[in-house]
N, C-alpha and C positions, 0 to 999 in steps of 0.2 A: 558534158556538152560538146567537147571537142570530138569525141567518138561519134557524135551525132552530126558532125559537120558544122558546128557553130563555134564562134570565137568569143568566149566570155570575157567581160571586163569586171573586175572586182572592186566594188565601192562599199566598204564596210559602213553600215548604218547603226551598228550596235557593238558593244564589247561584252564579253562574258568575264565576270569577276568570280573566281573560285572562292567558296566559303569553306570553313573547316570546323563545323560544329562537332561536338563529341557524339559518338553513336550511342543511342539509348541501350541500356542493359536490360533488355526484355526478351522473352522467348519469341522467336520469329517463325512465321509460317512461310514467308517468302519475301522477295524484294520486288519493288515496282519502280520502273524507270520510264519516263516519257521523253527523255532527251539524252543524247550521248554526253552532254556537258556534265551530267551527274556521275558518269562512269569513273573518273579519277577518284572521287571521294569514296565510292563504293569499293574500288580496288584497293584503296589505302586501308579501309577499316574492316573489310570482309574478305580478305584473300583466302582462297582455299576452302571457304565455307560451303558445305553441301546443302545449298538452299536453291529452290527454284527461283528464277528471275524472270519476271514478266516485262517484256520490252514493248514499247508502243508500236514499233515497226521494225522492218528488217535491217535498216541502217543502224539503228540503236542496238539491235541484237548483235550485229557484226562487231560493233565496238565492245560490247560486253564479252563476247567470245574471245576477242583479241586480248582482252584484259585478264583472261584466265577463268572466266565463269563457265562452268560446264553445262548446267541445266538451264538453258535460256530458251524461253518460249516467246515467239514474236507474235504480236497482234497485227491487225490489218491496217493500222495507221491512225486510229483515233483513240485518245486516252480513255474515253468512256468504255470502249470495247474490252479493256483489261479487266473490268468487273466480272464479266462472265468467265474469263480465264481463271481468275482468282477463285471464283465460286466452285470451280471444278477440282480444285486442289484439296487433298485431304489435310485437315488441320486438327490439332489437339487443343484441348481446353487451355485457355490462357495465352495462346499464340496470337500474334498480330502481324499484319503485313506492314512492311516499312517502305514508305514512298520517299525516295530521294528526289526532291523537287527543286524547281527554281523558285526564287523569291517572287518573281513575276510569273503568274500562272493563271489558268482558267480554273473555275471551281468544278468542272464536269466530273473529274475522276473522284474527288473527295465526296461529292454529292452522290455519285453512283455507288460507292462503297457503303455510305451511310444508309442509302435506300435499301441496299441488299442485306444490310445487317452484318457486314464484314468489318472486323476491327482493322483500323488503319492508323499508323503513326506517321506523321509527316516530319521530315527533316529537310530543311532548306540547304542544299549543297552548293548552290551557285546563284549569282545574281546577274541580271542583264541590264546594262545601262546604255542609254542612247549615245550615239556618236555620229559625227558628220565627217565625210571625206575631207582629207586635207587639200589644200590648194594644189599640191604636187599631184595628188591622185586625180583631181579634177582636170588638171592640165593634161595628164596622160590619157584620160578619157576623151578629151577634146581632140587629141592627136589623130584619132581615126574618124570614121564617119559617125554621125549621131546614132545613138543606141536605138534600135528598132523594137526592142522588147526588154521587159524587166521581169525577173523571177521574184515572186513573193511567196515565201514558204511558211509564214506564220502571221498571226494577227498583229504581233508587234512589228514585224517588217512592213505590214501594210500601213500602219500608222507612221512608221519611220519614213516610208516612201513619200507620204504626203508632205512631211517636213522638208525632205530633200527636194521635192519638186518645186516648192516655194523658193528655195534658196538657189538651186542649181539646175533648174529645168532646162537650161540652154544646152546641156549635154545630151538631151533626149531628142529623138526625132519627132516630127509632127505625127500626131495620132499614134504615139508609142503604145504597143500592146503590153498589157499587164497579165502575166501568166501566173495564176494563183493555184496553190496546191489543193484548195478545197473551197466549197461555197461559203463556209463560215469566214474564211479569210477574205474572200471577195466582198463580203458584206461590210467589212471594215473600211472599204474605200468610199470616198465621196462619190455622189452620183455623177459628177463630171467625168469620172473615169469609167463609168459603167459600160459604155458602148465599146470600150477598148479592152474589156476584160475577157480572158480565156481561162476556163477552169478545167483542171484535170478530171477525168472520169472517175478516178479513185485517188485517195490521198497518199499516193506513192510517187517518188520522183520519176520512176520509169514511165509512169502514166503521164506525168507532166511533160516529159521529153516527147512523148508521142503526140501530145496536143500541140507542142511547138512545131514539130515536123509537119503536122497537118495544116497548121496555120501558114507556115512558110510555103508549102506546096500550093496552097490556095491562092497565094499572092503572085506566084510565078505565071 
């Protein structure tokens, strides 16, 4: 955001709690990852394994490569799109794909694997719990001008923003713009926010930054 000329204010609306389930002892065809929050668990239990890893997008793929995974294949940004990537991988009888997932998740990926007839084992590697900014964080946000835009990168963040707006909407500017990473995320918002919603052309952060730039230039 700073490289694009904006000054972000961080107000955490959720916290990630790592989980550490035992890895299943089964033959694997590959690993499936839809969030970088699952990477520490995978790196702890599958270091150096010569397995293809399917990542939902490039940011998650970068986190996997940084953790030492060599064969990382990035999808275009939607969990359901990983089904076609998995279907192209050679597999042997008895092998299963392992999905390192969050406890709070959408059913799209699991439903897609089932529909395609691809075996999938789900292991919950982390949880996401709601949080509200502290009074100190709110005071810091109030110190500058009211926020003119809010980035919303997941459905959970959309729901968390609604709770935040009820409690601390005074830190937001009038007609604050809500920049959503996808249409599915925007649909989680109440109709009262619909007129102020800007959606990225593609579910990638670089596309969202472009949308913010275009919005900002249109206001000048």
